[in-house]
C-alpha positions in Angstrom: 0.1 0.0 0.0 1.3 3.4 -0.8 0.8 7.0 -0.2 -0.4 9.1 -3.1 0.5 12.7 -3.1 -2.4 15.1 -3.7 -2.1 18.5 -5.0 -2.8 21.5 -2.7 -5.6 23.9 -3.3 -5.8 27.5 -2.7 -8.6 29.2 -0.7 -10.0 31.0 -3.7 -10.5 27.9 -5.8 -13.4 25.4 -5.7 -12.3 23.2 -2.8 -14.6 20.2 -3.5 -11.8 18.6 -5.5 -9.2 19.2 -2.8 -8.0 16.7 -0.3 -9.3 16.7 3.3 -7.3 16.6 6.4 -8.0 13.7 8.7 -7.1 14.2 12.3 -7.0 11.0 14.2 -6.9 10.4 18.1 -6.3 6.8 19.0 -6.3 4.9 22.3 -6.1 1.5 23.8 -3.7 -1.5 23.3 -0.7 -2.7 25.1 2.0 -1.1 23.0 2.8 2.4 22.0 3.2 1.8 18.2 0.1 1.6 16.0 -0.2 1.0 12.3 -2.8 3.0 10.3 -4.3 2.1 7.0 -6.7 4.4 5.2 -8.2 3.7 1.8 -10.3 6.1 -0.3 -11.8 5.6 -3.7 -8.5 6.1 -5.7 -5.9 6.9 -3.1 -4.6 5.5 0.2 -2.5 6.2 3.2 -0.3 4.0 5.4 1.6 5.2 8.4 2.8 4.5 12.0 2.2 6.5 15.1 3.3 6.2 18.7 1.2 7.1 21.8 2.2 10.0 23.9 0.7 9.1 27.3 -2.5 7.3 26.7 -3.2 8.6 23.3 -1.7 8.7 19.8 -2.5 11.5 17.3 -2.0 11.6 13.6 -3.0 13.9 10.8 -2.9 13.2 7.0 -4.4 14.4 3.8 -6.5 12.2 1.5 -9.1 12.6 -1.2 -12.7 13.6 -0.2 -15.3 10.9 -0.2 -15.8 7.5 1.6 -12.9 6.3 3.6 -12.1 2.9 5.0 -10.0 3.2 8.2 -8.2 0.4 10.1 -5.7 0.6 12.9 -3.6 -2.3 14.6 -1.3 -2.5 17.4 0.8 -5.6 18.3 1.6 -7.0 14.9 4.8 -9.0 15.1 5.1 -12.6 14.1 1.9 -12.7 12.0 2.1 -11.5 8.4 -0.2 -9.0 6.5 -1.3 -10.5 3.3 -4.0 -8.9 1.0 -5.6 -7.1 3.8 -5.5 -10.2 6.2 -3.4 -10.9 9.2 -2.2 -14.5 8.7 -0.8 -16.8 11.4 2.1 -18.9 10.2 1.5 -22.7 10.3 2.6 -24.0 13.7 2.7 -20.5 15.2 0.1 -18.6 17.3 -1.8 -15.4 17.2 -0.1 -12.0 17.9 -1.5 -10.2 21.0 -3.3 -7.8 18.5 -5.4 -4.9 19.3 -7.4 -3.4 16.3 -10.4 -1.4 15.1 -11.9 -0.7 11.8 -14.5 1.7 10.6 -15.9 3.4 7.6 -16.2 7.2 7.6 -16.4 10.1 5.1 -14.1 12.9 4.3 -16.3 15.7 2.9 -14.9 18.9 4.5 -11.4 20.5 4.9 -10.8 19.0 8.3 -12.3 15.7 9.7 -11.6 14.8 13.3 -12.0 11.2 14.4 -11.2 9.3 17.5 -11.1 5.5 18.0 -10.1 2.7 20.4 -8.3 -0.4 19.5 -9.9 -3.5 20.9 -8.5 -6.9 22.0 -8.6 -9.4 19.1 -6.9 -12.3 20.8 -7.7 -14.7 23.7 -4.8 -16.1 25.8 -5.6 -19.8 26.5 -4.1 -20.8 29.8 -3.9 -24.6 29.9 -3.2 -26.7 33.0 -2.5 -30.3 31.8 -2.2 -32.5 34.9 1.2 -34.2 35.0 2.3 -32.9 31.6 5.6 -31.6 33.2 6.7 -35.2 34.1 9.3 -36.8 31.8 7.1 -39.9 32.1 4.0 -38.1 30.5 3.4 -40.2 27.3 1.9 -37.4 25.1 2.6 -34.3 23.4 -0.5 -32.0 23.1 -1.6 -29.8 20.1 -4.2 -27.1 19.9 -6.0 -27.3 16.5 -8.7 -25.1 14.9 -10.0 -23.7 11.7 -9.2 -20.1 12.0 -5.8 -18.9 10.7 -6.0 -15.1 10.9 -8.2 -12.0 10.9 -9.4 -9.8 8.1 -8.0 -6.2 8.7 -11.1 -4.3 7.5 -13.9 -6.4 9.1 -12.0 -7.9 12.0 -13.7 -11.1 11.3 -11.9 -14.5 11.4 -10.2 -15.9 8.4 -10.8 -19.6 7.8 -7.9 -21.9 7.5 -5.9 -24.6 9.5 -4.5 -23.6 12.8 -2.1 -25.8 14.8 0.1 -25.1 17.7 2.0 -27.7 19.9 1.9 -26.6 23.5 4.9 -26.8 25.9 4.9 -26.2 29.6 5.8 -22.7 30.6 6.0 -23.5 34.3 5.3 -26.9 35.5 1.9 -28.1 34.1 1.0 -24.6 32.7 0.8 -23.8 29.1 -0.2 -20.6 27.2 -1.4 -20.3 23.6 -2.6 -17.0 22.0 -5.7 -17.7 20.0 -7.3 -15.6 17.3 -11.1 -14.7 17.3 -13.0 -17.9 16.4 -15.9 -18.4 13.9 -17.1 -21.8 15.3 -16.5 -24.3 18.0 -13.9 -26.3 16.1 -11.0 -25.9 18.6 -9.6 -29.2 19.7 -6.9 -30.6 22.0 -5.2 -33.5 20.3 -3.0 -36.0 22.2 -0.2 -37.7 20.3 2.0 -40.6 21.5 5.5 -39.2 22.1 6.9 -42.4 20.6 5.1 -42.0 17.3 7.1 -43.1 14.3 5.6 -40.9 11.5 4.9 -37.2 11.4 1.3 -37.9 10.0 0.4 -40.4 12.7 -3.1 -39.9 13.9 -3.7 -38.6 17.5 -4.5 -41.2 20.2 -7.3 -39.0 21.4 -9.1 -35.6 21.1 -10.9 -33.3 23.3 -13.6 -31.0 21.7 -12.2 -27.9 23.4 -14.6 -25.6 21.4 -17.7 -27.3 22.9 -16.4 -26.9 26.4 -15.7 -23.2 25.8 -19.2 -22.7 24.3 -20.8 -24.5 27.2 -19.0 -22.2 29.6 -20.8 -19.2 28.0 -17.8 -17.7 26.2 -18.6 -15.1 23.5 -16.2 -15.0 20.5 -18.1 -12.0 19.3 -17.2 -9.7 22.1 -15.6 -6.5 21.3 -12.8 -7.3 23.6 -12.0 -11.0 23.9 -11.5 -12.4 27.4 -8.9 -14.9 28.4 -9.5 -18.5 28.9 -8.3 -20.9 31.7 -8.8 -24.6 31.0 -7.7 -27.5 33.3 -7.4 -30.9 31.7 -6.9 -34.1 33.6 -6.6 -36.5 30.6 -6.2 -39.5 32.8 -9.7 -39.0 34.2 -11.0 -37.4 31.1 -11.9 -34.2 33.1 -12.0 -30.8 31.5 -13.2 -27.5 33.1 -13.2 -24.0 31.6 -12.9 -20.8 33.4 -13.4 -17.4 32.0 -11.7 -14.5 33.6 -13.0 -11.0 32.9 -10.5 -9.0 31.0 -9.6 -5.8 32.6 -11.0 -3.2 30.2 -9.5 0.3 29.9 -12.0 3.0 30.9 -11.5 6.2 28.8 
């Protein structure tokens, strides 16, 4: 995406063909740096801004007319392809905050403010005895969402697969994208498997447990998930901790 230079206009001329100045104020997110994408009918703008305190401010010129605006914060390991945030196979979602909106630029100056919202859920897994060297399985989180559309913030369908490793003892953490269905699964593989494409020895329908616990993947800010798995006794419990929202 590139920035098109637009000719300036004098006060005495008909200014309907002149660019408008968009003044943005943005808040939210865990990081200071934000990426801004604006698309008009025949021109576009892409830039980066940093927060000063709790807000980031940016001004840019762009043609008058309808404008599609999106802002992201926290994009690191994921890639941006054709307007989609894509998770690399075997990796996990970035801790991404974003918002998107459609607005109009029809005057000399348009002021706009927005808040980036939490587009990821941290899945905290407790897998009983998984820290033991004698534990016979390795565990994989699988799903059918591999990214996020930058404009609509909706899930992008595709394979997602992440092997989990203990962080501390029995605790594992996986960063999940916003889901479009209940297809998330925990798969258990024999550590002594001889082929890379060997089938799992068992599966747990994690998405069904999350839905039964009342989790809402459509929330403006996704909450984190706490799941305790006792595979020996086939026990699964899901807890949802309310995410601490920023009050502006």
